[in-house]
N, C-alpha and C positions, 0 to 999 in steps of 0.2 A: 235198592229203591223200594219204598213202600208202595205197592200197587193198590192200596186202599180196598182190598178185597175183590177187585175187579178180575174177571176172567177173560175179557176181550178188550181189544184196543179202544174201540169206540166207547165202551162203558167206562174204561179208565179215563179217557179224555173228558167225558162228561162229568165224572166225579171231580176232576181237577178244577172244574168251574166253581167249586165251593169257595166261599170267601173267608172261612176260618183259617187261622194261622197254619194249621197242619197241612191243609190242602195247598195253601200258597207256598209253603216250604217245599212240598213234594214237586210242585210245578217248577219252582226255582231249580231243584235238582235235575229235573228232566231237561231243562234248557241248557244244561252243561253239555248235553249229548246231541242236540239237534243239528250240529254242524257235521257230525260224522255218520248220521243215519237218517235217511229220508222218512222212515216210519216214525221215528221220534219227532221229526219236524212236523209231520202231518198231525200227530197226536197233539202237539203243542198248538197248532193252528186251530184245531177243533176246540181245545180247551180255552183258547183266547178269543174265540169267535164272538161271544157276547160283548166283550170289551172293545174288540175291533169294530163291531157294528155300531157301538156307541160313538166311537171315534169318527166313523164315516158320517154319522148323523150330525155330530157337532160341526163337522166341516161343511155340511150342506144345510144348516139351519133346519134340521129335522126331516129333510126330504132328500136323502142320499140317492144319487143316480147309480146305475150299474157301473159306470166308469169310475165313480168315486170309490165304491166298495171294492172294485177290482184293484184300484191303485193302492188302497190301504192294505189289502191282502198281499199285494206284490211287495210293498215296502216292509211289511212285517216278516215276510219270508226272507228278504235280504237281511234283516236284522237278526233273524234266528241263526244265520250262518256265522255270527260273531259272538253270540252270547257265552260261548265256552271261555272266552277271554276275560269275562267279567266275574267279579266276586259275587258269591251267593247273596241275595238280597237286593241286587241291582238289576237282575236280568229282565224280569217282567216289565218293570218301569222303562227300561231301555227300549224294549221292543215296541211298547205302546207310544213312547215319545218319538222314536224314529219314524214309525208309521205315520203319525200325525204330522210331524214336521215335513217329511218328504212329500207326502200326499198334498199338503197345503202348497208347497212350492210348485208342484206340478200343476195344481189348479190355477195358480197365478200365471204360470208360463203359458198354459193353454188359453187363458183368458186374453192375454196380450196378442195372441196369434189367431184368435177365433174369428172365423168368417162364417156368417149364416149359411146354412146348407138347405134351407127351405126352397122348394121349387118355385121359380119365378114364372108366372103364367105367360104364355105366348102373347105378345102384343102389349105387355104391361107398361112398357115405356114408349108406346106409340100413340097415346091418347092426345087429343088436341091440346096444345100448350096454352095456358092462360095468357102469357105475355105475347103470344102471336097476335092476339086481338088488338094489342097496342102497338103493333108494328116494330117488334124487336128485331130489326134488321141488323146486318153487320155494321152498317154506318152508325146506327143508334147505339149499339153496344160499344163501338169505338169511342163515340162521344161521351158515353157514360164513364168509360175508363179515364178519358182525358179530364173529365170534371170530378174525378175521384168518387164517383157514385159506386162504381164497381172496381174490383181489382182486375188485373189482366187474367188471372186464373178463373175468376168468377165469370168474366165475359167469355172466356174460351169454353168453359163447361156448358154454358147456354148455347153457344154457337154449335158445338159438336153434337150435343144431344137433341137440340131443337131444330137445327138447320142442316146438319151434315149426316143425320140419321145414324149417329154413333150411339150405341146403347150404353147406359150407365154401367151395365155389367162388364162391358169391355174396358171402360175407364177404371173400374174397380180392380180388374185384373192387372192393368198397366201400372197403377199406382200402388197396389198392395193394400189398398183400403177395402173395407167391407162395402157391399152394395148399399146398405142403409146409410153409411157415412157419405158416400158420393151423392145419394139422393137428397140428404139433408143439406149438403153443401149447395146443390143447385137450387133447392127450394129457398134457402136463405138469399141467394143471389137474386132470384126472381122477385122475392118480396121487396128487396131493396129497390129494384128497378120499378116495380109497380108503385111503390110509395113516391118515387121521384116523378113518375109520369102523371100522378094525380096531384102533385104539388103545384103551386102557383107558377113556379119557374120551371115547369116541365120542359124537357128536351123535345123539340118539335122536329 
C-alpha cells in the first residue's frame, strides 16, 4: 500500500482525506483491512472524519448534536467491519451510506420515544385552574360528557388533575405520553368546556 510519503499514522490518515483519485484509491485499499486490524480502522475513521461530519450535519440541518455525531461514528465503525467483503471502488460509499441510513433510522426511533427531560418546577401543576371559577364540578363534567361536549377521557383528566390532585406528570407516566402531550390534552378539554359555559345554552 502506498503510504503517500507519510511516516506516522495520523499524518497518513490526514493525507487520505485528499479528494484526488490517487488518495481515494489508497483509502479504498486501506478499507480492505479495517476488519482485521483496529489500527487500520482508526486510520480510516480519521480519514473519513470530514465526510462523516458532513453526514451528521445533513442529518441535523446544519446543527448536529453530540448524539448525532456519536451515532454516525458508531455506524461508520460497524460498516468498516464489512468493507473487506466489497469490491474496490465501493467501500467508501458503502461506509458513508451505511452511517447515514442507520443514524437516520436511530433518529426516527428516538423521536418516537422521546420524552422531554427538562425539569418541571415544583408546584407547576398546582396553579389555580381557570375552569374552577366556572364551577367545573364532577356533576358538571358528567353532564358535559352526557351532552357530548367532552369525551369521558377529557372529563377524567380534568377531574384527576384539577380535583383529585393528580399531577399531569403521573398521568404521563401511566399513559406513556409526554408531559406536554398530557398538558395539551387537558388544555383542549378545558377550552371546550369554557366555550360551552359561555354559550347561550350553557350547562347550569
